[in-house]
N, C-alpha and C positions, 0 to 999 in steps of 0.2 A: 652766093654768100661766101665769103673768105673762111678759110679754116680757123683762123684766130677768132673771128667774130662767132662762128658756130660753136666754139668751145665755151663761150661765156653762158652761164646759166642765169636766165631771168628770175629775179625775185618775184614772188607771187603772193597773194594772200595766204595761201596754204602754207608757204614757206615761212611766213611771219608767224603763223599760228605754230608751227614746229618749233620756232625759235623761242617762242614763249615757253612752250612745254618742256624744253630742255635748259631753260634758264639763260639763253644767250640774248644779250641786250641788242636792241634795234637801233640803228642810226638813221636819222632823218633830217634833211635840210631842205630849205626852200630853194627854188630855181626858177628863173623867169625867161631864159634865153639860151640859144643853142650853145654858145662858146663856153659860158660858165658851166652849163649842165654837162657838157662833154668832159670837163676837167673833174668835176665832183663825182660824176658816174664812174669814170676811169679810176678814181681814187678808191672806189669801192663802197660808197654809201648805200644803204638798203632801200631807202624810200626818198624820192624826190617829190617834194610838194610844190605845186604851182600854186602858191598861196595868193589870196586877195591882198596880202600885204605888198604885192606889186603896186598897189594904189598909193602906198606910202613911199617905197624905196624906188620905184621906177618912175612914178608920175608926180611925186611931191605933195600928194594930198595929205591932209591932217588925219583922215580916218580911212578905213577900208571901204566905206559906203559908196563913193562915186564910181568905182571900177565896174564896168559893164560885162555882160556875158561874152560879147564879141571880143572885147579886150582880153579876157581870161583865155578864150580859145586861141587868140593870136599868140599869147605868151606860151601856151601849152604846146602848140605845134612845133615851135622851136625845141622845146625841152624833149619832146617825144622823138624827134629826128636825131638828137644828140645821144640819147641814153640807150645803151645796149644791155644793162644789168638791172638797174633800180627799177622798182614798182613806181609808177608815176601817178600821183593823186592830184586832183584839181578841185580847188574850191568852187563851189557854185556860189556866185557873188550875191550880195544883198539885193533883194527885190526880184530874184529870179526863182524862188522856190517858196517863199512864205505865203504868197497869195492863195495858192491852191496846189493840191497834189498833181493836177494835170499840168500846171505850169512847172512844177518840180520836175515831172517826168520829161517834158519837152526840153528843159535846159539840160538835164543829165544826158539825154540822148544827143543833143547837139554837141555837147563836150566829148562824148565818146566817139561819135561818128566823124566829126570834123577835125579833132586833134589827134585821135588815136590813143588817148590816155587809157589807163587801166582801172581807175576808180574816181569817185568823187568824194568830197567832203562837205558836210552840212552842220551848221551850228544850231544847238538847241536839243531838248529832250521831248518831253510829252507834247510840247506845243507843235512840233513838226512831225508827230507820229504818222499822220496819214501820208505826208510827202515821202517820209522814209520808206513806208510800206509800198507805195506806188513805184518808187524808183527801184527798190529791190525786186519788185515783181517782174520788171523788165530785164532783170539779169545784170543790172549794173551794181557792182560792189560799192558799198557806202561806209565811209569812216566818219564817225560822229565826233562832236567837239562840245565839251562842257567846261564849266568854270567861268573864267573870264572870256565871254564871246564877243570879240571886237565889233561884229556886226550890230551888237545891241549896246554899244558904248554910250549912246545918248539916253538909254533907259537906265544904265548904271550910273552915269554921270561922273565916273572916275575909273582909273586903270588900277585901283587898288586891288589887294588880294581878295578873292571871293570865297564864300562858303566858310567863313570863320564862325559864323552863328549856327547854332544847332538845326534850325529850321532849313536854312539853305543847304547845309551839309547833308541833311536827310534827303532833301529833294534831289541833290546831286547824285546820291548813291541810287536812288530809285530811277532816276533818268538814265544812269549808266546801265542799270540791269535791264531797263526797257529797250535800250538800244541793242543790247546784246541778244535779248529775246526776239527782237524783230528781225535780227540777222545781220547786223553791222559786223564787219570784220575786225574793226578796231575802234578805239576811242582816244581822242586827244584831251588831256586835261591841262588847262592853262591857268597858271597863277592861282593855285589853291594850296592849303597847308599840307605839308609833306606827309603827316600821318594819316590825313583823309585820303590822299592819293594812294598811299600804301594800302589802305583798307579796300579801296575800289579795286586796285590791281590784284590784290588777293582774293576778292570775291567774284572777279569776272574771269571767264575762261579765255576771252579774246585778249589780244595785246592791248596794253594801256600805254600810251606815248605821253610823256610829260613835257611841259615848257613852263618852268618856274613851279614845278610840282614835286620837287625833291628827287631823290635817288632811288626810291623803292618802287619805281614803276618799271615797265618792260623796255622802255626805250626813250630816247630824247629827241627833240627837234628844236632848231633854232633858225632864225632868219639868217640867210647866208651873208647879207650885207653887214649885219651886226657881228656874227661870228668872225668874219675876216677883217673887221676894223675898217670897212669902207665907210660906214656911217658912224660918225664920232659923237652925235648928239643924243644918242639913246643909250642910257647907262643903268638898266634895271639890275636889281640885286642878282637875278638868275643868270645873267649874261656872262659867259667867259670869252674873251677875245683870243683867238688863236693866231692872229696876225695883225699887222698894221698897214693894211694896203692903202689907207688914206695917206699915210706917210711916204709909203714907197712909190705911189703914183704921184703925189706932189713932187717928190724929189726928181722923179724921172721927167716930169714935164718941164720943170724948171731948168734941168739940164739941156732938154731939147731946145727950149727957147733960147738959152744962153749960146748953144752951138750954132744956132741959125743967126742970131745977132752978131756973132763974132766970126761968121763965115767959116765955121768948122764942119758944118754939115750941108750938103754931102761933100765927102772928100773924093779924091781921084778913084778910090776902088769902089765907090758907091755911085759912080757916074758911068754912063755908056759912051 
């Protein structure tokens, strides 16, 4: 191991807990491949999520449901090879843990052994209680996910904000507390009212990460392709684009094509 690499301190679940306790916000982004993960990790992001959103942004599916466990492991292996600092969390995909706690355990173990990731993420509350217990019992760290849970999109029938009504808000709070009690190291809250997210973050000792959940949580996560402006078709209220890579890439490719057509590439210095 090089001296430079050995000086890098890996983010762990314990470090995330310390960050919450001292009020330091946690940064989290999705990542699906070696090259982009290497850039994002070197920039200093705290958590890399190998999200099942790869189903949308990498494969072009309408929902996250089609992606398989094998495909998630494939994406995760590249991210693991690239990242020297960030904690790497991998989504257990739809259909790989809901059937039984035994299935959940097999899926989680495969992800950890075959990809080298550090934790898994699972959507749901009391409905997946036994699966969470079983995975945690094997020593696999689990991040929860409540609110808008994309794997249940056909049940919801819409991507609208969740937990606006009192009953659903009450259940979300109960589920968040349950996940903490079971031993989850963190919970993601997606697309819920800001004040509810604030209440959850204040009532939980573990870090609460938001996406479309306001600013009063312990950290934020966005899909890399959305944040970098690669994907131009997704425009939710919670998204802030920090770049326009769609425009940058389009401009570069057009210049490349033009140089080829006009015999400007390769030039003498670019030839052997």
